[in-house]
Wavefront OBJ file of the C-alpha trace (Angstrom):
o trace
v -8.567 0.981 15.289
v -9.222 -2.916 16.599
v -9.586 -4.055 12.942
v -6.217 -2.233 12.564
v -4.159 -3.533 15.336
v -5.942 -7.013 14.504
v -4.199 -6.971 10.954
v -0.881 -5.529 12.100
v -0.651 -8.826 14.293
v -1.918 -11.028 11.355
v 0.254 -8.971 8.762
v 3.420 -9.263 11.354
v 2.898 -13.450 11.639
v 2.341 -13.897 7.761
v 5.833 -11.375 7.463
v 7.718 -13.568 9.861
v 6.866 -16.755 8.086
v 7.640 -15.336 4.859
v 10.756 -14.088 5.949
v 12.093 -17.150 7.379
v 10.823 -18.936 4.095
v 12.728 -16.027 2.030
v 9.533 -15.359 0.062
v 8.912 -11.715 1.706
v 8.034 -10.213 -2.015
v 6.462 -12.871 -3.387
v 3.975 -13.392 -0.242
v 3.139 -9.612 -0.384
v 2.500 -9.604 -4.035
v 0.309 -12.550 -3.847
v -1.598 -11.025 -0.793
v -2.077 -7.936 -3.132
v -3.276 -10.008 -6.219
v -5.841 -11.900 -3.934
v -6.963 -8.857 -2.412
v -7.576 -7.536 -5.742
v -9.224 -10.410 -6.933
v -11.663 -10.316 -4.284
v -12.647 -6.867 -4.510
v -12.274 -6.556 -8.186
v -16.203 -7.007 -8.926
v -19.158 -7.129 -6.946
v -20.608 -10.508 -6.890
v -16.788 -11.858 -5.908
v -16.869 -9.159 -3.022
v -20.171 -10.231 -2.029
v -19.264 -13.644 -2.194
v -16.053 -13.494 -0.245
v -17.497 -11.140 2.550
v -20.567 -13.383 3.075
v -21.045 -14.651 6.463
v -24.179 -16.794 4.915
v -22.014 -18.788 2.999
v -20.557 -22.195 4.522
v -17.079 -21.506 5.777
v -15.785 -25.052 4.596
v -17.617 -24.189 1.053
v -16.172 -20.771 0.814
v -12.689 -22.133 1.482
v -12.914 -25.078 -0.692
v -13.962 -22.916 -3.700
v -11.067 -20.170 -2.811
v -8.616 -23.202 -2.641
v -9.774 -24.357 -5.845
v -9.195 -21.029 -7.476
v -5.832 -19.823 -6.025
v -3.961 -23.286 -5.188
v -1.530 -23.277 -7.847
v -1.515 -19.759 -8.621
v -0.199 -18.380 -5.457
v 2.511 -18.669 -2.911
v 1.410 -21.196 0.102
v 1.590 -18.641 2.698
v -0.716 -16.145 1.107
v -3.270 -18.966 0.366
v -3.171 -20.350 3.777
v -3.606 -16.589 4.948
v -6.770 -16.741 2.952
v -7.827 -19.883 4.152
v -7.262 -18.857 7.820
v -9.274 -15.629 7.397
v -12.066 -17.114 5.942
v -12.079 -20.407 8.776
v -11.979 -17.373 11.723
v -14.559 -15.283 9.821
v -11.957 -12.346 9.340
v -12.305 -11.802 5.535
v -12.710 -8.020 6.366
v -9.371 -7.797 7.250
v -7.572 -9.017 4.018
v -7.044 -5.421 2.468
v -5.782 -4.186 5.950
v -3.477 -7.061 6.235
v -2.200 -6.565 2.887
v -1.432 -2.730 3.742
v 0.173 -3.566 6.935
v 2.383 -6.483 4.972
v 3.659 -4.030 2.299
v 4.907 -1.790 5.429
v 6.729 -4.514 7.190
v 8.182 -5.085 3.723
v 9.357 -1.853 3.088
v 10.960 -1.532 6.476
v 12.600 -4.531 6.135
v 14.127 -3.479 2.995
v 15.044 -0.040 4.393
v 12.537 2.049 2.269
v 10.633 4.881 2.942
v 7.481 5.735 0.872
v 7.906 8.633 -1.214
v 5.058 9.996 -3.158
v 6.205 12.900 -5.818
v 2.944 14.723 -7.312
v 3.947 17.347 -10.234
v 2.065 19.528 -12.493
v 3.136 17.599 -15.284
v 4.547 14.068 -16.166
v 8.188 14.198 -15.117
v 10.824 12.502 -17.225
v 12.905 9.631 -16.027
v 15.782 11.782 -15.246
v 14.115 14.506 -13.594
v 12.626 11.865 -11.319
v 15.906 10.423 -10.793
v 17.611 13.557 -9.694
v 14.817 14.392 -7.312
v 14.893 11.040 -5.597
v 18.776 11.309 -5.857
v 18.834 14.489 -4.159
v 16.223 13.356 -1.462
v 18.262 10.248 -0.916
v 21.525 12.100 -0.131
v 19.923 14.962 2.064
v 18.019 12.368 4.347
v 20.315 9.299 3.921
v 17.453 6.833 3.034
v 16.266 4.869 0.188
v 12.743 5.372 -0.939
v 9.822 3.608 -2.756
v 8.585 5.956 -5.138
v 5.277 6.563 -6.219
v 4.662 9.429 -8.717
v 1.472 11.161 -10.319
v 0.530 14.183 -11.722
v -2.430 16.753 -10.511
v -2.650 19.649 -12.581
v -4.318 21.926 -10.159
v -0.600 22.422 -8.840
v -0.109 24.679 -11.942
v 3.801 24.183 -11.483
v 6.458 22.049 -9.358
v 6.559 19.468 -7.162
v 4.540 18.321 -4.009
v 6.704 15.620 -2.162
v 5.287 13.280 0.997
v 7.874 11.421 2.614
v 5.894 9.404 5.659
v 4.712 12.554 7.709
v 6.811 15.044 6.074
v 6.006 17.081 3.041
v 7.608 19.311 0.919
v 5.216 21.898 -1.238
v 7.534 23.173 -4.168
v 4.249 23.895 -6.292
v 2.898 26.956 -7.579
v -0.312 26.290 -6.150
v 1.193 25.892 -2.638
v 3.468 29.185 -3.088
v 0.069 31.103 -3.938
v -1.550 29.485 -0.820
v 1.041 30.695 1.210
v 1.206 34.223 -0.074
v -2.536 34.548 0.411
v -2.226 33.278 4.030
v 0.342 36.075 4.495
v -1.947 38.664 2.785
v -4.682 37.768 5.054
v -2.734 37.458 7.953
v -1.330 41.323 7.520
v -4.931 42.731 7.254
l 1 2 3 4 5 6 7 8 9 10 11 12 13 14 15 16 17 18 19 20 21 22 23 24 25 26 27 28 29 30 31 32 33 34 35 36 37 38 39 40 41 42 43 44 45 46 47 48 49 50 51 52 53 54 55 56 57 58 59 60 61 62 63 64 65 66 67 68 69 70 71 72 73 74 75 76 77 78 79 80 81 82 83 84 85 86 87 88 89 90 91 92 93 94 95 96 97 98 99 100 101 102 103 104 105 106 107 108 109 110 111 112 113 114 115 116 117 118 119 120 121 122 123 124 125 126 127 128 129 130 131 132 133 134 135 136 137 138 139 140 141 142 143 144 145 146 147 148 149 150 151 152 153 154 155 156 157 158 159 160 161 162 163 164 165 166 167 168 169 170 171 172 173 174 175 176 177 178 179 180
């Protein structure tokens, strides 16, 4: 909980800087790329999270690696985390920053899980209907789960719509057991 709160504070500050520089999307993408790189292999992760490696040496290595490849705000965030010995906050900061960027864009997360891969027109139709019903725009992620048997399961923030065959069978099963 404390790390989440601290990560939110860092993300808010980083977001304010990125917003002032009109680089919200670039900073978010680069922070994600840095986090992916830091956790890509066990050796890199151990180096990055190691409290034994001298901070100045670690910062110099990371600056050398990322200096010309990422936005300056993302780079300075990484270096600040190293200087403050808060390297473990990088991934939670990326998550919190993404939430801030999504909210600033007026979008809500939308996950659509289906038994089979949906075609572009089917997916667009579902998203368009939801946008019309809820008056929101969405950042859509789609995945498949064959255990659903058929239909879709939609998650919007804390709201879930289960239109899957597996969900309906579960509901029917609960009703039948409730009657006994």
